[in-house]
C-alpha positions as CSV (number, residue, x, y, z in Angstrom):
1,M,-72.4,-24.3,20.0
2,K,-71.5,-21.6,22.5
3,E,-72.6,-18.8,20.1
4,N,-76.0,-20.5,19.6
5,T,-76.4,-20.8,23.3
6,V,-75.8,-17.0,23.8
7,K,-78.1,-16.1,21.0
8,S,-80.9,-18.4,22.4
9,A,-80.4,-16.8,25.8
10,F,-80.8,-13.4,24.4
11,V,-84.1,-14.3,22.7
12,C,-85.4,-15.9,25.8
13,L,-84.5,-12.8,27.9
14,C,-86.5,-10.7,25.5
15,L,-89.5,-13.0,25.9
16,I,-89.2,-13.2,29.7
17,T,-88.9,-9.5,30.1
18,S,-92.0,-9.0,28.0
19,A,-93.9,-11.6,30.0
20,L,-93.2,-9.9,33.3
21,T,-94.8,-6.7,32.2
22,V,-98.2,-8.0,30.9
23,P,-101.2,-9.7,32.5
24,V,-101.5,-13.5,32.5
25,S,-104.4,-13.5,30.0
26,A,-102.4,-11.3,27.6
27,Q,-99.4,-13.6,28.0
28,A,-101.4,-16.6,26.8
29,S,-102.6,-14.6,23.8
30,S,-99.1,-13.3,23.0
31,Q,-97.5,-16.7,23.2
32,A,-99.9,-18.1,20.6
33,T,-99.2,-15.1,18.4
34,I,-95.4,-15.7,18.7
35,Q,-95.7,-19.3,17.7
36,H,-97.9,-18.3,14.8
37,A,-95.6,-15.5,13.6
38,L,-92.0,-16.9,14.0
39,P,-92.3,-19.3,10.9
40,R,-93.4,-16.4,8.8
41,L,-90.3,-14.2,9.6
42,V,-87.1,-14.5,7.6
43,K,-83.5,-13.4,8.0
44,I,-82.0,-11.5,5.0
45,F,-78.2,-11.3,4.2
46,G,-76.8,-9.2,1.4
47,A,-74.6,-6.2,0.7
48,G,-72.9,-4.4,3.6
49,G,-69.6,-3.7,5.1
50,V,-69.6,0.1,4.6
51,K,-69.6,2.0,7.9
52,N,-73.2,2.2,9.3
53,L,-74.5,0.0,6.5
54,Y,-75.2,-3.5,7.9
55,G,-75.2,-6.5,5.6
56,Y,-78.3,-8.0,7.1
57,S,-82.0,-7.2,7.7
58,T,-85.4,-8.9,8.3
59,G,-88.4,-9.7,6.2
60,F,-91.7,-11.5,6.4
61,L,-93.4,-13.9,4.0
62,V,-96.5,-12.6,2.2
63,S,-97.2,-15.6,-0.1
64,P,-96.8,-19.4,0.1
65,Q,-94.6,-19.2,-3.1
66,G,-91.9,-17.3,-1.2
67,H,-92.6,-13.6,-1.8
68,I,-91.1,-11.6,1.1
69,A,-91.8,-8.0,2.1
70,T,-88.9,-6.2,3.5
71,I,-87.3,-2.7,3.9
72,W,-85.8,-1.1,0.7
73,S,-82.2,-0.7,1.6
74,P,-78.6,-1.2,0.3
75,V,-78.6,-4.7,1.8
76,L,-80.5,-5.7,-1.4
77,D,-77.9,-4.2,-3.6
78,T,-76.0,-7.4,-4.4
79,D,-76.0,-10.4,-6.8
80,R,-75.7,-12.8,-3.8
81,L,-78.8,-12.1,-1.8
82,S,-79.7,-14.9,0.6
83,V,-82.6,-15.6,2.9
84,V,-82.8,-18.0,5.9
85,L,-86.2,-19.4,6.9
86,H,-87.3,-20.1,10.5
87,D,-86.3,-23.8,10.2
88,G,-82.8,-22.9,9.0
89,R,-83.3,-23.6,5.3
90,R,-81.3,-21.1,3.1
91,F,-82.4,-19.9,-0.3
92,E,-81.0,-17.5,-2.8
93,A,-83.4,-14.6,-3.6
94,E,-83.9,-11.9,-6.1
95,V,-85.4,-8.4,-5.9
96,L,-88.8,-8.6,-7.6
97,G,-89.7,-4.9,-7.3
98,A,-89.5,-1.9,-5.0
99,E,-91.3,1.3,-4.1
100,P,-88.7,3.6,-2.8
101,H,-91.2,6.2,-1.6
102,L,-92.7,3.6,0.7
103,D,-89.3,2.2,1.7
104,L,-90.8,-1.2,0.5
105,A,-89.2,-4.0,-1.5
106,I,-90.5,-7.4,-2.5
107,I,-88.0,-10.2,-2.9
108,K,-88.7,-13.8,-4.0
109,L,-87.0,-17.0,-3.1
110,K,-85.4,-19.0,-5.9
111,S,-86.4,-22.7,-5.8
112,E,-86.6,-25.5,-8.3
113,H,-89.5,-27.0,-6.3
114,E,-92.9,-25.6,-5.6
115,L,-92.9,-23.9,-2.2
116,K,-95.8,-24.0,0.3
117,L,-94.7,-21.7,3.1
118,P,-96.6,-20.1,6.0
119,Y,-97.3,-16.4,5.3
120,F,-99.0,-13.3,6.5
121,D,-102.2,-12.2,4.8
122,Y,-101.2,-8.6,4.0
123,Q,-104.6,-7.9,2.4
124,N,-106.2,-8.0,5.9
125,K,-105.5,-4.4,6.5
126,A,-105.6,-4.2,10.2
127,I,-105.5,-0.8,11.9
128,A,-104.8,-0.1,15.6
129,G,-104.9,3.0,17.8
130,A,-102.8,4.4,20.6
131,G,-102.6,2.0,23.6
132,T,-102.8,-1.2,21.5
133,R,-100.3,-3.8,22.8
134,I,-98.0,-5.1,20.1
135,L,-95.2,-7.5,19.4
136,G,-92.2,-6.6,17.3
137,F,-90.4,-9.4,15.4
138,S,-86.9,-8.9,13.9
139,N,-83.4,-10.2,13.5
140,M,-81.9,-7.3,15.4
141,F,-78.1,-7.4,16.0
142,R,-78.1,-10.6,13.8
143,V,-79.0,-12.7,16.7
144,A,-80.4,-15.4,14.4
145,T,-78.4,-16.8,11.5
146,G,-79.8,-20.3,11.1
147,D,-82.7,-22.0,12.8
148,E,-82.6,-19.7,15.8
149,P,-85.8,-17.7,16.2
150,V,-85.7,-14.0,15.6
151,S,-86.1,-11.7,18.6
152,V,-89.5,-10.7,20.0
153,L,-90.2,-7.4,21.7
154,H,-93.3,-6.3,23.7
155,G,-94.6,-2.8,23.4
156,V,-97.5,-0.4,23.0
157,I,-98.5,1.9,20.2
158,E,-98.0,5.5,21.3
159,A,-99.5,7.1,18.2
160,R,-100.1,7.0,14.5
161,T,-98.7,10.2,13.2
162,E,-96.4,11.7,10.6
163,L,-92.8,11.2,11.5
164,P,-90.6,14.3,11.8
165,R,-87.4,12.6,10.7
166,R,-83.9,13.3,9.4
167,R,-81.3,11.0,8.0
168,G,-79.9,8.4,10.4
169,A,-77.9,5.4,9.3
170,F,-80.1,5.2,6.2
171,E,-82.1,7.7,4.2
172,L,-85.8,7.6,4.8
173,S,-87.9,8.3,1.7
174,Y,-91.3,7.6,3.3
175,T,-93.4,10.7,4.2
176,G,-96.7,9.3,5.4
177,D,-98.1,8.3,8.8
178,V,-96.3,5.7,10.9
179,Y,-97.0,3.7,14.1
180,V,-94.7,5.1,16.8
181,V,-94.2,2.4,19.4
182,D,-92.4,2.2,22.8
183,A,-90.6,-1.0,22.0
184,I,-86.9,-0.6,21.1
185,T,-87.3,-1.7,17.5
186,N,-84.7,0.8,16.2
187,N,-81.7,-1.6,16.0
188,P,-79.3,-2.8,13.4
189,G,-80.9,-5.6,11.3
190,A,-84.4,-4.9,12.7
191,A,-85.7,-3.0,9.6
192,G,-88.1,-5.1,7.6
193,G,-89.4,-7.0,10.6
194,A,-93.1,-7.2,11.5
195,I,-95.3,-5.5,14.1
196,L,-98.3,-7.6,15.2
197,T,-101.2,-7.1,17.7
198,Y,-101.4,-9.6,20.6
199,D,-104.1,-11.5,18.8
200,G,-101.9,-12.0,15.7
201,K,-103.0,-9.2,13.3
202,L,-100.3,-7.8,11.1
203,L,-100.0,-4.1,11.6
204,G,-96.9,-3.0,9.9
205,M,-93.2,-3.3,8.9
206,I,-90.4,-2.1,11.1
207,G,-88.8,1.0,9.5
208,K,-85.2,2.1,9.0
209,Q,-83.0,3.6,11.6
210,V,-83.8,7.4,11.8
211,R,-83.8,10.2,14.3
212,N,-86.6,12.6,15.1
213,A,-85.8,15.9,13.4
214,K,-87.1,17.9,16.4
215,T,-85.5,16.0,19.3
216,N,-82.6,14.3,17.6
217,T,-83.6,11.1,19.3
218,W,-83.9,7.6,17.7
219,V,-87.4,6.7,16.7
220,N,-89.1,3.3,17.1
221,Y,-91.7,3.1,14.4
222,S,-93.3,0.9,11.7
223,L,-94.9,1.5,8.3
224,P,-98.6,0.6,8.4
225,I,-99.7,-2.4,6.4
226,D,-102.8,-0.7,5.1
227,V,-100.4,1.8,3.4
228,L,-98.1,-1.0,2.0
229,S,-100.6,-3.6,0.9
230,K,-101.6,-2.1,-2.5
231,S,-97.9,-1.9,-3.6
232,I,-97.2,-5.4,-2.3
233,E,-100.1,-6.8,-4.4
234,Q,-99.0,-4.9,-7.5
235,I,-95.4,-6.0,-7.3
236,I,-96.3,-9.6,-6.7
237,T,-98.8,-9.7,-9.6
238,G,-96.5,-7.7,-12.0
239,K,-99.0,-4.9,-12.4
240,Y,-96.7,-2.3,-11.0
241,E,-94.9,0.9,-12.0
242,S,-92.7,2.7,-9.5
243,S,-94.0,6.1,-8.6
244,E,-90.4,7.3,-9.2
245,N,-90.8,6.3,-12.8
246,Q,-94.3,7.8,-13.1
247,K,-93.1,11.2,-12.1
248,K,-90.5,11.6,-14.9
249,P,-91.1,14.8,-17.0
250,E,-92.4,14.4,-20.5
251,T,-89.4,16.3,-21.9
252,E,-86.1,15.7,-20.2
253,T,-83.0,17.9,-20.5
254,P,-80.3,16.3,-22.7
255,E,-77.5,14.9,-20.6
256,R,-74.2,16.5,-21.6
257,Y,-72.0,14.8,-19.1
258,R,-71.8,11.5,-17.4
259,P,-70.0,10.5,-14.1
260,V,-67.2,8.9,-16.2
261,D,-66.5,12.2,-18.0
262,F,-65.2,13.4,-14.6
263,G,-63.4,10.2,-13.9
264,L,-66.1,8.6,-11.7
265,V,-67.0,5.0,-11.9
266,M,-70.1,4.4,-9.7
267,V,-71.3,1.2,-8.1
268,P,-73.7,-0.9,-10.2
269,D,-77.1,0.8,-10.3
270,V,-79.3,-2.2,-9.6
271,L,-81.9,-0.7,-7.3
272,Y,-84.5,2.0,-7.9
273,R,-82.4,4.3,-5.7
274,T,-78.9,2.9,-5.4
275,P,-76.7,5.1,-3.1
276,A,-74.2,7.1,-5.1
277,F,-71.0,5.3,-3.9
278,I,-67.9,5.6,-6.0
279,D,-66.7,2.2,-7.1
280,S,-63.4,3.5,-8.6
281,V,-61.6,6.6,-9.8
282,L,-60.0,6.8,-13.3
283,P,-56.2,7.6,-13.0
284,G,-55.3,11.1,-14.0
285,S,-58.9,12.3,-14.1
286,L,-60.3,15.5,-12.6
287,V,-61.7,13.8,-9.5
288,A,-58.5,11.7,-9.1
289,K,-56.4,14.9,-9.0
290,A,-59.0,16.4,-6.5
291,G,-58.4,13.4,-4.1
292,L,-61.7,11.4,-4.4
293,R,-61.4,7.7,-3.6
294,P,-63.4,4.5,-4.0
295,D,-66.1,4.0,-1.4
296,D,-66.7,7.8,-1.1
297,L,-70.4,8.6,-1.0
298,V,-71.5,11.6,-3.2
299,V,-73.9,13.6,-1.0
300,F,-74.3,16.9,-2.8
301,V,-73.7,18.3,-6.3
302,N,-73.9,22.1,-6.5
303,D,-76.0,22.1,-3.3
304,E,-78.4,19.5,-4.7
305,L,-78.9,16.4,-2.4
306,I,-77.9,13.3,-4.3
307,K,-80.2,10.5,-3.4
308,S,-79.1,7.9,-5.8
309,C,-76.8,7.1,-8.8
310,K,-79.6,8.2,-11.1
311,T,-79.8,11.6,-9.3
312,L,-76.1,12.0,-9.7
313,K,-76.2,11.2,-13.4
314,S,-79.1,13.6,-13.9
315,E,-77.4,16.5,-12.0
316,L,-74.1,16.1,-13.9
317,G,-76.0,15.9,-17.2
318,K,-77.3,19.5,-16.5
319,L,-73.9,21.0,-16.4
320,E,-72.4,23.0,-19.3
321,S,-68.8,23.6,-20.3
322,G,-67.1,26.1,-18.0
323,D,-69.5,25.7,-15.1
324,Q,-68.2,25.2,-11.6
325,L,-68.9,21.8,-10.1
326,R,-69.1,21.7,-6.3
327,L,-69.0,18.2,-4.8
328,V,-69.5,17.1,-1.2
329,V,-68.7,13.4,-0.4
330,R,-68.9,11.4,2.8
331,R,-65.8,9.5,3.7
332,D,-66.1,7.5,6.9
333,N,-67.6,10.1,9.3
334,Q,-66.3,13.1,7.5
335,L,-67.8,15.4,4.8
336,I,-65.3,16.5,2.2
337,S,-65.9,19.4,-0.2
338,L,-64.2,20.1,-3.4
339,E,-64.7,22.4,-6.4
340,L,-63.9,21.6,-10.1
341,Q,-64.3,23.4,-13.4
342,V,-66.4,21.5,-15.9
343,P,-64.3,20.4,-18.9
344,P,-65.1,21.1,-22.5
345,E,-68.1,19.1,-23.7
346,N,-67.3,15.8,-25.3
347,K,-68.3,15.7,-29.0
């Protein structure tokens, strides 16, 4: 009871602070939008526990049948993905599809009964310019776990521009324009939330935690809905092929080696770009002797950035017997380098 009271007070404080900074007419409009939006926001709980990888995020309903747009992240890399609605109902969910290059994923609620849920019309591709007042909705800091409302922040669009970014807590794959806002949306759990205008138009999805590459400061931004809407529609209707799959070369280099040939057993590769975490190390193997451990994240192979388990498998497959293998892994907050000689090719 005490925990719920603290959470409710936190949400109320966000709303009161916002109300004190805007005119009375705008307050009336924003309150109506808040009441409209809250039932359409959801809290997502999944994989996490690794340092800087939180096991929760936010999403928003895009169909009455329970389709949810959210951020593509390791949170979804689990067999026990759960979603809590505004009224506290909890559902299991599955990943329907993802577009890593847009940092977008669509998940769907599992239900034995027909669902008729409130949702955002993502096909209404609203666009806004600098100076537009906005509201940001998200489950930042896991304030909401049941029927508590998600947090609401007031802000203004500063610009729509390309984001000069670098890796923060997550890797950012998206390279297009974003809405940069002055609301502090860059918080744990906020990614996947929604940005709306004061009159209720859906503008975008709150992005991952990243820093500006030029200033090294955290960036508050959202991915525009007019960019995401086509992929949302294609994934929901099943008429979709990931751009990552579309860019595969017609002739691929034969893979001579696999991670297990070096003693690496990776985490299950269930997403389009599952982070290359080591699940276990085979006793007596090359990497075991070199000191690699479970939960190490493979960052580089021979100076090539490893973005996923697929990338790791591809880079190892290019090696030939006698080559030098240089690995860089992240363990907690440290980068660890090691060098191995590729063993004779398995026949």
